C-alpha positions in Angstrom: 94.9 117.6 84.7 91.2 117.1 83.9 92.1 113.8 82.2 94.0 112.6 85.2 91.1 113.4 87.6 88.7 111.7 85.2 90.8 108.5 85.1 91.0 108.5 88.9 87.2 108.7 89.3 86.0 106.7 86.3 84.8 104.0 86.1 83.1 103.3 89.5 85.9 100.9 90.9 88.4 103.7 90.3 86.2 106.2 92.2 85.8 103.8 95.1 89.5 103.0 95.5 90.6 106.7 94.9 88.2 107.8 97.7 89.6 105.2 100.1 93.2 106.4 99.2 92.1 110.0 99.9 90.9 109.0 103.3 94.2 107.2 104.1 96.1 110.3 102.8 94.2 112.5 105.2 94.9 110.0 108.0 98.6 110.0 107.4 98.7 113.8 107.1 96.9 114.1 110.4 99.3 111.5 112.0 102.4 113.3 110.8 101.2 116.7 111.8 99.7 115.8 115.2 101.6 112.6 116.2 98.2 111.0 117.0 97.2 107.7 115.3 93.8 106.0 115.0 94.6 103.9 118.0 94.4 107.0 120.1 91.0 108.0 118.8 87.7 106.4 119.7 86.1 105.9 116.3 83.1 104.1 117.7 83.8 100.9 115.6 83.0 97.5 117.1 85.7 94.9 116.8 85.0 91.2 117.2 88.4 89.7 117.8 89.6 86.3 119.2 92.5 87.0 121.5 95.5 84.6 121.4 93.8 81.4 120.0 95.5 78.7 122.1 96.7 75.2 121.2 94.5 73.2 123.5 94.9 69.5 124.1 92.5 69.1 127.0 89.2 67.3 126.7 86.9 70.3 126.5 83.7 69.4 124.7 81.1 72.1 125.2 77.8 71.1 126.7 74.8 71.2 124.3 72.2 71.8 126.9 71.4 75.5 127.0 74.3 76.4 124.8 74.1 79.6 122.8 74.7 80.1 119.1 78.3 81.0 119.5 79.3 77.9 121.5 82.6 76.3 120.4 84.6 73.3 121.2 88.0 73.7 122.7 90.8 72.0 120.8 90.1 73.9 117.6 93.0 75.6 115.8 93.1 79.3 115.2 90.3 80.4 112.8 90.7 81.6 109.3 90.5 85.2 110.3 93.4 84.8 112.8 95.5 83.0 110.2 94.7 85.7 107.7 95.9 88.4 110.1 99.2 86.4 110.6 99.6 86.0 106.9 99.2 89.8 106.5 101.9 90.4 109.1 99.4 92.3 111.3 100.8 92.4 114.8 104.4 92.4 113.6 103.8 95.5 111.5 101.5 98.3 112.6 97.9 97.7 111.4 97.5 101.0 109.6 100.7 100.5 107.7 99.6 97.1 106.5 96.1 98.5 105.6 97.6 101.4 103.7 99.9 99.1 101.8 97.0 96.8 100.9 94.9 99.8 99.8 97.7 101.2 97.7 98.1 97.9 95.7 94.3 97.6 95.3 94.2 101.2 94.1 97.1 100.8 91.6 95.7 97.5 90.4 92.3 99.0 89.8 93.6 101.9 87.8 95.7 99.6 85.7 93.0 96.9 85.2 90.3 99.4 84.2 92.6 100.7 81.5 92.8 97.2 80.0 89.1 96.1 80.6 86.2 98.4 79.7 84.0 98.1 82.8 82.4 101.5 82.4 79.3 100.0 80.9 78.9 97.4 83.7 77.3 99.8 86.2 77.3 98.6 89.8 78.5 95.1 88.8 81.8 96.7 87.8 82.6 96.7 91.6 83.0 92.9 91.4 86.3 93.4 89.7 87.6 94.6 93.1 87.3 91.0 94.5 90.0 89.3 92.4 92.1 92.5 92.7 91.8 92.4 96.5 93.0 88.8 96.5 96.0 89.7 94.4 96.7 92.8 96.6 96.8 90.5 99.7 99.7 88.6 98.3 101.5 91.8 97.2 101.0 93.2 100.7 102.4 90.1 102.2 105.6 90.4 100.2 105.9 94.1 100.6 105.5 94.0 104.4 108.0 91.1 104.9 111.0 93.5 104.9 109.0 95.7 107.3 108.8 92.8 109.8 112.5 92.6 110.1 112.8 96.4 110.5 110.2 96.6 113.2 111.8 93.6 115.0 115.1 95.5 115.1 113.5 98.6 116.6 111.7 96.5 119.2 108.2 96.8 118.0 106.0 94.5 120.1 102.6 95.0 118.4 99.7 97.0 119.5 99.4 97.9 123.2 98.3 94.8 125.1 94.9 95.0 126.8 94.7 94.0 130.5 91.6 91.8 130.8 92.2 90.8 134.4 89.4 92.1 136.7 87.1 92.9 133.9 83.5 91.7 133.7 82.2 89.6 130.8 79.5 87.3 129.7 79.7 83.6 128.9 79.2 82.6 125.3 79.3 78.9 126.0 78.8 76.3 128.8 81.9 75.3 130.7 82.7 73.2 133.8 85.8 71.6 135.4 88.6 71.6 132.8 86.4 72.4 129.8 87.1 75.5 127.8 84.8 77.9 126.1 84.2 81.5 125.1 83.4 84.7 127.0 82.8 88.2 125.7 84.4 91.2 127.4 83.7 94.8 126.4 86.7 97.2 126.4 86.2 100.8 125.3 82.9 99.8 123.6 84.7 97.1 121.6 83.8 93.4 122.2 86.5 90.8 122.6 86.0 87.0 122.6 88.4 85.2 125.0 89.1 81.6 125.6 88.1 80.9 129.2 88.0 78.2 131.8 86.3 78.0 135.2 88.9 78.9 137.9 87.4 76.5 140.4 85.7 74.0 138.1 82.2 75.5 138.9 79.7 75.1 136.0 79.2 78.3 134.1 76.3 78.6 131.6 75.8 80.6 128.5 74.9 84.1 129.4 76.3 84.0 132.9 78.1 87.1 134.1 81.7 86.4 134.9 84.9 88.1 136.2 88.2 87.5 134.6 90.1 86.4 137.7 93.4 85.0 136.3 95.1 83.5 133.3 97.1 80.4 132.5 100.9 80.4 132.5 101.1 80.7 128.7 98.6 83.6 128.8 96.4 82.0 126.2 93.4 81.0 128.4 91.7 83.2 131.0 90.3 81.8 134.3 86.9 83.1 135.2 84.5 83.0 138.1 80.8 83.8 138.3 80.1 87.4 139.0 77.6 88.0 141.8 74.9 90.4 140.9 71.5 91.3 142.3 69.9 89.0 139.7 71.9 85.9 140.7 72.2 86.3 144.5 
């Protein structure tokens, strides 16, 4: 028993992945006993997520004058992070199930690899072994969750609960006017979301302007915004 515990916590990479698996085990135990998942608990984490990256064909160059650091040009394809989430089947399979599967493969891979490679003398640098193992675990997770996709489709799983952004206040992260498209940030339950937006009436909106999410396009990929009237801009 002592030997098993020692192997689970030595060397350092084993200790890290074992601790993570311990946290996940507590989560699943809490979920099974209470029926409450992490999505029902405010953990205080900040998420920076692009919502429904659209395929945009309009001429939508962002103005350079007064543009902020996060300005983007419309017409770009979904970023690497969004493609990565799609590759991992997140949205088609519950996030915590995908994460648990990934962590399991990373944990098993670490325990197996550290038996073959003596990293005990590497000190903190031994943690770098987690990088290639994480890459391999991503592909194993992809293959392991593919059957889950079909299962969740059959039971009618539609992804995480959709957030209603209409009527919410936000802040422009780029300059837009007429048909040009940019970014706006909206805070929902302390979590920031970046949305693709377009001026609802063609009015020029500048970086930092407060806006209201007034409507959305028919394909629900771009939100239409208008300038929010405040005491500062009356």
